[in-house]
TIGU-737570 format. One record per atom (N, C-alpha, C): x, y, z; residue in one letter; residue number from 1; atom name. Coordinates in Angstrom, 2 decimals. Layout:
REM residues N
X, Y, Z, A, NUM, CA $
...
This chain:
REM residues 155
58.15, 110.74, 29.04, M, 1, N $
58.97, 110.22, 30.09, M, 1, CA $
58.15, 109.91, 31.34, M, 1, C $
57.17, 110.73, 31.65, E, 2, N $
56.36, 110.53, 32.83, E, 2, CA $
55.46, 109.30, 32.70, E, 2, C $
55.17, 108.91, 31.49, R, 3, N $
54.32, 107.75, 31.29, R, 3, CA $
54.99, 106.48, 31.78, R, 3, C $
56.29, 106.42, 31.76, Y, 4, N $
57.01, 105.21, 32.08, Y, 4, CA $
57.54, 105.17, 33.50, Y, 4, C $
57.00, 105.98, 34.37, K, 5, N $
57.44, 105.95, 35.76, K, 5, CA $
57.08, 104.60, 36.37, K, 5, C $
57.99, 104.11, 37.14, A, 6, N $
57.75, 102.82, 37.80, A, 6, CA $
56.71, 103.00, 38.90, A, 6, C $
55.78, 102.08, 38.92, R, 7, N $
54.75, 102.12, 39.97, R, 7, CA $
55.33, 101.53, 41.24, R, 7, C $
55.09, 102.22, 42.32, T, 8, N $
55.60, 101.71, 43.59, T, 8, CA $
54.59, 100.71, 44.13, T, 8, C $
55.11, 99.60, 44.58, V, 9, N $
54.28, 98.56, 45.18, V, 9, CA $
54.27, 98.82, 46.68, V, 9, C $
53.09, 98.97, 47.21, R, 10, N $
52.97, 99.27, 48.62, R, 10, CA $
52.73, 97.99, 49.41, R, 10, C $
53.22, 98.03, 50.61, H, 11, N $
53.02, 96.92, 51.54, H, 11, CA $
51.55, 96.90, 51.95, H, 11, C $
50.95, 95.72, 52.17, P, 12, N $
49.53, 95.67, 52.56, P, 12, CA $
49.22, 96.46, 53.82, P, 12, C $
50.17, 96.53, 54.75, A, 13, N $
49.93, 97.30, 55.97, A, 13, CA $
49.82, 98.79, 55.67, A, 13, C $
50.60, 99.25, 54.69, E, 14, N $
50.52, 100.66, 54.32, E, 14, CA $
49.18, 100.98, 53.67, E, 14, C $
48.69, 100.06, 52.85, R, 15, N $
47.40, 100.29, 52.20, R, 15, CA $
46.28, 100.33, 53.24, R, 15, C $
46.32, 99.41, 54.22, S, 16, N $
45.25, 99.41, 55.22, S, 16, CA $
45.36, 100.62, 56.14, S, 16, C $
46.59, 101.11, 56.36, A, 17, N $
46.76, 102.30, 57.19, A, 17, CA $
46.19, 103.53, 56.51, A, 17, C $
46.24, 103.56, 55.17, Q, 18, N $
45.68, 104.70, 54.46, Q, 18, CA $
44.17, 104.70, 54.55, Q, 18, C $
43.56, 103.53, 54.62, R, 19, N $
42.11, 103.45, 54.70, R, 19, CA $
41.60, 103.62, 56.13, R, 19, C $
42.44, 103.43, 57.10, A, 20, N $
42.01, 103.52, 58.49, A, 20, CA $
41.66, 104.96, 58.84, A, 20, C $
40.73, 105.13, 59.76, P, 21, N $
40.39, 106.49, 60.21, P, 21, CA $
41.61, 107.16, 60.84, P, 21, C $
41.60, 108.47, 60.79, S, 22, N $
42.77, 109.20, 61.28, S, 22, CA $
42.99, 109.00, 62.78, S, 22, C $
41.94, 108.79, 63.56, A, 23, N $
42.11, 108.58, 64.99, A, 23, CA $
42.84, 107.28, 65.28, A, 23, C $
42.57, 106.26, 64.48, V, 24, N $
43.23, 104.97, 64.68, V, 24, CA $
44.69, 105.06, 64.27, V, 24, C $
44.99, 105.81, 63.24, R, 25, N $
46.37, 105.94, 62.78, R, 25, CA $
47.24, 106.66, 63.80, R, 25, C $
46.66, 107.49, 64.64, R, 26, N $
47.44, 108.23, 65.62, R, 26, CA $
47.79, 107.41, 66.85, R, 26, C $
47.17, 106.25, 67.04, L, 27, N $
47.48, 105.43, 68.20, L, 27, CA $
48.87, 104.84, 68.08, L, 27, C $
49.60, 104.74, 69.19, P, 28, N $
50.94, 104.14, 69.11, P, 28, CA $
50.85, 102.65, 68.81, P, 28, C $
51.78, 102.14, 68.02, R, 29, N $
51.81, 100.74, 67.66, R, 29, CA $
53.17, 100.13, 67.99, R, 29, C $
53.64, 100.28, 69.24, P, 30, N $
54.94, 99.68, 69.54, P, 30, CA $
54.84, 98.16, 69.56, P, 30, C $
55.92, 97.51, 69.28, R, 31, N $
55.99, 96.06, 69.32, R, 31, CA $
57.09, 95.68, 70.30, R, 31, C $
56.68, 95.32, 71.50, L, 32, N $
57.62, 94.97, 72.55, L, 32, CA $
57.96, 93.49, 72.49, L, 32, C $
59.18, 93.16, 72.82, T, 33, N $
59.54, 91.76, 72.97, T, 33, CA $
58.92, 91.24, 74.26, T, 33, C $
59.06, 89.97, 74.53, G, 34, N $
58.52, 89.41, 75.76, G, 34, CA $
59.13, 90.04, 76.99, G, 34, C $
60.46, 90.19, 76.98, I, 35, N $
61.14, 90.83, 78.10, I, 35, CA $
60.80, 92.30, 78.17, I, 35, C $
60.73, 92.95, 77.03, G, 36, N $
60.37, 94.37, 77.01, G, 36, CA $
58.96, 94.61, 77.54, G, 36, C $
58.03, 93.72, 77.18, G, 37, N $
56.68, 93.83, 77.71, G, 37, CA $
56.64, 93.65, 79.22, G, 37, C $
57.42, 92.70, 79.71, G, 38, N $
57.49, 92.49, 81.15, G, 38, CA $
58.10, 93.68, 81.87, G, 38, C $
59.17, 94.23, 81.31, L, 39, N $
59.79, 95.40, 81.92, L, 39, CA $
58.87, 96.61, 81.88, L, 39, C $
58.17, 96.78, 80.75, F, 40, N $
57.21, 97.88, 80.65, F, 40, CA $
56.12, 97.74, 81.71, F, 40, C $
55.55, 96.54, 81.83, A, 41, N $
54.46, 96.33, 82.79, A, 41, CA $
54.95, 96.52, 84.23, A, 41, C $
56.13, 95.99, 84.55, C, 42, N $
56.66, 96.15, 85.91, C, 42, CA $
56.96, 97.61, 86.23, C, 42, C $
57.56, 98.31, 85.30, A, 43, N $
57.87, 99.72, 85.52, A, 43, CA $
56.59, 100.55, 85.64, A, 43, C $
55.62, 100.26, 84.77, A, 44, N $
54.36, 101.01, 84.83, A, 44, CA $
53.63, 100.75, 86.15, A, 44, C $
53.61, 99.51, 86.60, M, 45, N $
52.90, 99.22, 87.84, M, 45, CA $
53.65, 99.76, 89.05, M, 45, C $
54.98, 99.77, 89.02, F, 46, N $
55.72, 100.38, 90.12, F, 46, CA $
55.46, 101.88, 90.17, F, 46, C $
55.39, 102.51, 89.00, L, 47, N $
55.05, 103.93, 88.93, L, 47, CA $
53.63, 104.18, 89.43, L, 47, C $
52.69, 103.33, 89.02, V, 48, N $
51.31, 103.46, 89.49, V, 48, CA $
51.24, 103.27, 91.00, V, 48, C $
51.99, 102.29, 91.52, G, 49, N $
52.01, 102.08, 92.97, G, 49, CA $
52.56, 103.29, 93.72, G, 49, C $
53.63, 103.88, 93.20, G, 50, N $
54.19, 105.06, 93.84, G, 50, CA $
53.26, 106.26, 93.79, G, 50, C $
52.64, 106.47, 92.63, L, 51, N $
51.68, 107.58, 92.52, L, 51, CA $
50.44, 107.33, 93.38, L, 51, C $
50.02, 106.09, 93.47, D, 52, N $
48.88, 105.74, 94.32, D, 52, CA $
49.22, 106.00, 95.78, D, 52, C $
50.43, 105.69, 96.18, W, 53, N $
50.86, 105.93, 97.56, W, 53, CA $
50.90, 107.43, 97.86, W, 53, C $
51.35, 108.23, 96.87, L, 54, N $
51.44, 109.67, 97.08, L, 54, CA $
50.08, 110.37, 97.01, L, 54, C $
49.26, 110.01, 96.03, L, 55, N $
48.04, 110.75, 95.75, L, 55, CA $
46.80, 110.19, 96.43, L, 55, C $
46.72, 108.87, 96.54, F, 56, N $
45.49, 108.25, 97.03, F, 56, CA $
45.69, 107.50, 98.35, F, 56, C $
46.75, 107.78, 99.06, D, 57, N $
47.02, 107.20, 100.36, D, 57, CA $
47.05, 105.67, 100.30, D, 57, C $
47.73, 105.13, 99.31, A, 58, N $
47.95, 103.68, 99.15, A, 58, CA $
46.66, 102.89, 99.05, A, 58, C $
45.75, 103.33, 98.20, S, 59, N $
44.50, 102.62, 97.99, S, 59, CA $
44.72, 101.45, 97.03, S, 59, C $
44.50, 100.25, 97.52, L, 60, N $
44.67, 99.08, 96.66, L, 60, CA $
43.55, 98.98, 95.63, L, 60, C $
42.43, 99.61, 95.88, F, 61, N $
41.35, 99.65, 94.89, F, 61, CA $
41.81, 100.44, 93.66, F, 61, C $
42.40, 101.60, 93.88, V, 62, N $
42.90, 102.43, 92.79, V, 62, CA $
44.03, 101.69, 92.06, V, 62, C $
44.88, 101.03, 92.82, Y, 63, N $
45.98, 100.27, 92.22, Y, 63, CA $
45.43, 99.17, 91.32, Y, 63, C $
44.42, 98.46, 91.78, G, 64, N $
43.80, 97.41, 90.98, G, 64, CA $
43.13, 97.95, 89.73, G, 64, C $
42.48, 99.10, 89.85, L, 65, N $
41.85, 99.70, 88.68, L, 65, CA $
42.87, 100.07, 87.60, L, 65, C $
44.02, 100.55, 88.02, F, 66, N $
45.05, 100.90, 87.06, F, 66, CA $
45.78, 99.67, 86.53, F, 66, C $
45.73, 98.57, 87.26, F, 67, N $
46.38, 97.35, 86.80, F, 67, CA $
45.69, 96.79, 85.55, F, 67, C $
44.39, 96.91, 85.48, L, 68, N $
43.66, 96.35, 84.33, L, 68, CA $
44.09, 96.98, 83.00, L, 68, C $
44.14, 98.31, 82.87, P, 69, N $
44.60, 98.85, 81.59, P, 69, CA $
46.08, 98.59, 81.30, P, 69, C $
46.91, 98.52, 82.33, V, 70, N $
48.32, 98.21, 82.09, V, 70, CA $
48.46, 96.80, 81.53, V, 70, C $
47.70, 95.85, 82.09, A, 71, N $
47.74, 94.48, 81.58, A, 71, CA $
47.22, 94.43, 80.14, A, 71, C $
46.17, 95.18, 79.85, A, 72, N $
45.61, 95.20, 78.50, A, 72, CA $
46.58, 95.82, 77.50, A, 72, C $
47.18, 96.94, 77.86, V, 73, N $
48.12, 97.61, 76.95, V, 73, CA $
49.35, 96.74, 76.72, V, 73, C $
49.82, 96.07, 77.75, T, 74, N $
50.96, 95.17, 77.57, T, 74, CA $
50.62, 94.06, 76.60, T, 74, C $
49.42, 93.48, 76.72, A, 75, N $
49.01, 92.42, 75.80, A, 75, CA $
48.81, 92.94, 74.39, A, 75, C $
48.44, 94.18, 74.23, L, 76, N $
48.26, 94.76, 72.90, L, 76, CA $
49.58, 95.14, 72.24, L, 76, C $
50.57, 95.53, 73.03, W, 77, N $
51.81, 96.03, 72.48, W, 77, CA $
52.89, 94.98, 72.31, W, 77, C $
52.70, 93.78, 72.82, V, 78, N $
53.74, 92.76, 72.69, V, 78, CA $
53.73, 92.21, 71.26, V, 78, C $
54.90, 91.81, 70.78, R, 79, N $
55.02, 91.28, 69.42, R, 79, CA $
54.18, 90.02, 69.27, R, 79, C $
53.72, 89.73, 68.06, P, 80, N $
52.94, 88.51, 67.85, P, 80, CA $
53.71, 87.24, 68.22, P, 80, C $
55.01, 87.23, 68.03, A, 81, N $
55.80, 86.05, 68.37, A, 81, CA $
55.88, 85.83, 69.87, A, 81, C $
55.68, 86.87, 70.65, D, 82, N $
55.80, 86.78, 72.11, D, 82, CA $
54.46, 86.92, 72.82, D, 82, C $
53.38, 86.59, 72.18, L, 83, N $
52.06, 86.75, 72.79, L, 83, CA $
51.88, 85.94, 74.07, L, 83, C $
52.54, 84.81, 74.16, I, 84, N $
52.37, 83.96, 75.33, I, 84, CA $
52.90, 84.63, 76.60, I, 84, C $
53.78, 85.61, 76.45, T, 85, N $
54.36, 86.25, 77.63, T, 85, CA $
53.42, 87.26, 78.28, T, 85, C $
52.42, 87.74, 77.57, A, 86, N $
51.54, 88.78, 78.13, A, 86, CA $
50.80, 88.31, 79.38, A, 86, C $
50.14, 87.15, 79.38, P, 87, N $
49.49, 86.73, 80.63, P, 87, CA $
50.46, 86.26, 81.70, P, 87, C $
51.70, 86.01, 81.33, I, 88, N $
52.69, 85.61, 82.32, I, 88, CA $
53.26, 86.83, 83.04, I, 88, C $
53.47, 87.91, 82.30, T, 89, N $
54.06, 89.10, 82.91, T, 89, CA $
53.06, 89.90, 83.74, T, 89, C $
51.77, 89.72, 83.51, A, 90, N $
50.77, 90.50, 84.26, A, 90, CA $
50.86, 90.26, 85.77, A, 90, C $
50.85, 89.01, 86.26, P, 91, N $
50.96, 88.84, 87.71, P, 91, CA $
52.31, 89.28, 88.27, P, 91, C $
53.37, 89.14, 87.48, I, 92, N $
54.68, 89.59, 87.94, I, 92, CA $
54.68, 91.11, 88.11, I, 92, C $
54.06, 91.81, 87.17, A, 93, N $
53.98, 93.26, 87.26, A, 93, CA $
53.11, 93.70, 88.45, A, 93, C $
52.02, 92.97, 88.70, F, 94, N $
51.19, 93.30, 89.85, F, 94, CA $
51.99, 93.18, 91.13, F, 94, C $
52.76, 92.10, 91.25, A, 95, N $
53.56, 91.89, 92.46, A, 95, CA $
54.69, 92.91, 92.56, A, 95, C $
55.27, 93.30, 91.43, A, 96, N $
56.37, 94.26, 91.45, A, 96, CA $
55.91, 95.65, 91.88, A, 96, C $
54.70, 96.01, 91.53, G, 97, N $
54.23, 97.35, 91.83, G, 97, CA $
53.45, 97.49, 93.11, G, 97, C $
53.06, 96.37, 93.73, V, 98, N $
52.22, 96.46, 94.92, V, 98, CA $
53.03, 96.82, 96.17, V, 98, C $
54.35, 96.74, 96.10, W, 99, N $
55.16, 97.02, 97.27, W, 99, CA $
54.92, 98.41, 97.87, W, 99, C $
54.87, 99.50, 97.09, P, 100, N $
54.64, 100.81, 97.72, P, 100, CA $
53.29, 100.94, 98.42, P, 100, C $
52.30, 100.20, 97.99, V, 101, N $
50.96, 100.34, 98.58, V, 101, CA $
50.62, 99.20, 99.53, V, 101, C $
51.57, 98.31, 99.80, S, 102, N $
51.26, 97.13, 100.62, S, 102, CA $
51.05, 97.47, 102.08, S, 102, C $
51.65, 98.53, 102.57, G, 103, N $
51.40, 98.96, 103.94, G, 103, CA $
52.18, 98.18, 104.98, G, 103, C $
53.26, 97.52, 104.59, G, 104, N $
54.07, 96.80, 105.57, G, 104, CA $
54.91, 97.76, 106.39, G, 104, C $
55.23, 97.34, 107.61, S, 105, N $
56.08, 98.17, 108.48, S, 105, CA $
56.80, 97.26, 109.47, S, 105, C $
57.81, 97.78, 110.09, G, 106, N $
58.51, 97.02, 111.12, G, 106, CA $
59.65, 96.19, 110.58, G, 106, C $
60.39, 96.70, 109.63, G, 107, N $
61.55, 95.98, 109.13, G, 107, CA $
61.23, 95.10, 107.95, G, 107, C $
62.20, 94.25, 107.62, F, 108, N $
62.08, 93.41, 106.43, F, 108, CA $
60.91, 92.43, 106.55, F, 108, C $
60.77, 91.79, 107.69, A, 109, N $
59.69, 90.81, 107.89, A, 109, CA $
58.33, 91.49, 107.79, A, 109, C $
58.20, 92.68, 108.32, G, 110, N $
56.94, 93.42, 108.23, G, 110, CA $
56.60, 93.80, 106.79, G, 110, C $
57.61, 94.21, 106.03, E, 111, N $
57.40, 94.54, 104.62, E, 111, CA $
56.96, 93.32, 103.82, E, 111, C $
57.60, 92.18, 104.07, V, 112, N $
57.23, 90.95, 103.37, V, 112, CA $
55.82, 90.53, 103.74, V, 112, C $
55.46, 90.63, 105.01, M, 113, N $
54.10, 90.26, 105.42, M, 113, CA $
53.06, 91.21, 104.81, M, 113, C $
53.39, 92.49, 104.73, G, 114, N $
52.48, 93.44, 104.08, G, 114, CA $
52.31, 93.13, 102.60, G, 114, C $
53.40, 92.75, 101.94, L, 115, N $
53.34, 92.39, 100.53, L, 115, CA $
52.52, 91.13, 100.31, L, 115, C $
52.74, 90.11, 101.11, V, 116, N $
51.98, 88.85, 101.00, V, 116, CA $
50.51, 89.09, 101.30, V, 116, C $
50.22, 89.90, 102.30, S, 117, N $
48.83, 90.21, 102.64, S, 117, CA $
48.14, 90.96, 101.51, S, 117, C $
48.82, 91.94, 100.94, A, 118, N $
48.23, 92.70, 99.84, A, 118, CA $
47.97, 91.80, 98.64, A, 118, C $
48.90, 90.91, 98.33, L, 119, N $
48.72, 90.00, 97.21, L, 119, CA $
47.57, 89.03, 97.44, L, 119, C $
47.44, 88.54, 98.65, S, 120, N $
46.38, 87.56, 98.92, S, 120, CA $
45.01, 88.21, 99.06, S, 120, C $
44.94, 89.38, 99.66, L, 121, N $
43.65, 90.02, 99.86, L, 121, CA $
43.09, 90.66, 98.59, L, 121, C $
43.95, 90.97, 97.65, H, 122, N $
43.50, 91.61, 96.42, H, 122, CA $
43.83, 90.75, 95.20, H, 122, C $
43.69, 89.46, 95.38, A, 123, N $
43.95, 88.52, 94.29, A, 123, CA $
42.91, 88.66, 93.18, A, 123, C $
41.73, 89.19, 93.48, G, 124, N $
40.71, 89.39, 92.46, G, 124, CA $
41.20, 90.30, 91.35, G, 124, C $
41.87, 91.40, 91.73, W, 125, N $
42.44, 92.30, 90.72, W, 125, CA $
43.52, 91.59, 89.91, W, 125, C $
44.31, 90.79, 90.61, L, 126, N $
45.37, 90.04, 89.95, L, 126, CA $
44.81, 89.08, 88.91, L, 126, C $
43.77, 88.34, 89.30, Y, 127, N $
43.14, 87.39, 88.37, Y, 127, CA $
42.45, 88.13, 87.22, Y, 127, C $
41.81, 89.24, 87.52, A, 128, N $
41.10, 89.99, 86.48, A, 128, CA $
42.08, 90.55, 85.43, A, 128, C $
43.18, 91.12, 85.87, G, 129, N $
44.16, 91.65, 84.94, G, 129, CA $
44.83, 90.55, 84.12, G, 129, C $
45.09, 89.42, 84.76, T, 130, N $
45.67, 88.29, 84.04, T, 130, CA $
44.69, 87.76, 83.01, T, 130, C $
43.42, 87.71, 83.37, L, 131, N $
42.39, 87.26, 82.43, L, 131, CA $
42.27, 88.23, 81.25, L, 131, C $
42.33, 89.51, 81.50, V, 132, N $
42.27, 90.51, 80.43, V, 132, CA $
43.44, 90.30, 79.47, V, 132, C $
44.64, 90.15, 80.02, A, 133, N $
45.82, 89.95, 79.18, A, 133, CA $
45.72, 88.65, 78.39, A, 133, C $
45.23, 87.59, 79.03, A, 134, N $
45.10, 86.31, 78.34, A, 134, CA $
44.06, 86.37, 77.23, A, 134, C $
42.93, 87.01, 77.49, L, 135, N $
41.90, 87.12, 76.45, L, 135, CA $
42.39, 87.92, 75.25, L, 135, C $
43.07, 89.01, 75.51, I, 136, N $
43.60, 89.81, 74.41, I, 136, CA $
44.63, 89.02, 73.62, I, 136, C $
45.49, 88.27, 74.31, A, 137, N $
46.50, 87.47, 73.62, A, 137, CA $
45.85, 86.37, 72.78, A, 137, C $
44.81, 85.73, 73.31, V, 138, N $
44.12, 84.66, 72.56, V, 138, CA $
43.43, 85.23, 71.33, V, 138, C $
42.77, 86.36, 71.48, V, 139, N $
42.08, 86.97, 70.34, V, 139, CA $
43.09, 87.41, 69.28, V, 139, C $
44.18, 88.02, 69.70, R, 140, N $
45.20, 88.43, 68.73, R, 140, CA $
45.79, 87.22, 68.00, R, 140, C $
46.02, 86.14, 68.73, K, 141, N $
46.57, 84.94, 68.09, K, 141, CA $
45.57, 84.34, 67.11, K, 141, C $
44.29, 84.34, 67.47, A, 142, N $
43.26, 83.82, 66.56, A, 142, CA $
43.17, 84.66, 65.29, A, 142, C $
43.28, 85.96, 65.42, V, 143, N $
43.26, 86.84, 64.26, V, 143, CA $
44.48, 86.58, 63.37, V, 143, C $
45.63, 86.40, 63.98, L, 144, N $
46.84, 86.11, 63.20, L, 144, CA $
46.71, 84.79, 62.45, L, 144, C $
46.18, 83.77, 63.10, I, 145, N $
46.00, 82.48, 62.45, I, 145, CA $
44.98, 82.61, 61.32, I, 145, C $
43.92, 83.36, 61.56, G, 146, N $
42.92, 83.58, 60.51, G, 146, CA $
43.49, 84.30, 59.30, G, 146, C $
44.37, 85.26, 59.54, R, 147, N $
44.99, 85.98, 58.42, R, 147, CA $
45.92, 85.07, 57.62, R, 147, C $
46.60, 84.15, 58.31, R, 148, N $
47.49, 83.23, 57.61, R, 148, CA $
46.71, 82.25, 56.74, R, 148, C $
45.55, 81.85, 57.21, R, 149, N $
44.75, 80.87, 56.47, R, 149, CA $
43.93, 81.51, 55.37, R, 149, C $
43.72, 82.79, 55.39, M, 150, N $
42.87, 83.48, 54.41, M, 150, CA $
43.36, 83.27, 52.98, M, 150, C $
44.63, 83.48, 52.66, P, 151, N $
45.05, 83.28, 51.25, P, 151, CA $
44.87, 81.86, 50.76, P, 151, C $
44.94, 80.87, 51.63, R, 152, N $
44.75, 79.49, 51.22, R, 152, CA $
43.33, 79.23, 50.77, R, 152, C $
42.38, 79.87, 51.41, R, 153, N $
40.98, 79.68, 51.03, R, 153, CA $
40.67, 80.30, 49.68, R, 153, C $
41.30, 81.42, 49.38, V, 154, N $
41.05, 82.13, 48.13, V, 154, CA $
41.62, 81.33, 46.95, V, 154, C $
42.77, 80.73, 47.14, A, 155, N $
43.44, 80.04, 46.04, A, 155, CA $
42.80, 78.73, 45.66, A, 155, C $
């Protein structure tokens, strides 16, 4: 009876996961939609901005340093169908989280001027994070296209 057990067919992703090192298998592999990636990035950067304001006295250097990995993680975790949204959500997340560290004062107009000043004076971090997200999205898309074309070459 045991000789005739049906063999289970495994999905290719399961087979590659079995061969992957254990450290790689423990990494989270969430797949965020475009909106989910944007919300994740905005929430993470607002949290980073608040913690930066509390712990580092609103240092925009620290805020910019934390923006780079948030942009990278967002580009890594977004679904393949929504890869184009990763470099779009990065600058939005930077702007959403810079408010606590912008240093504006004196009412609404002062807060807006502080926000605009922080965005303009630290645009280098903004461009760097957007570039990181765009590069990761382009590389992921190229890998996906390469995987789609691979079976055609074999046949």
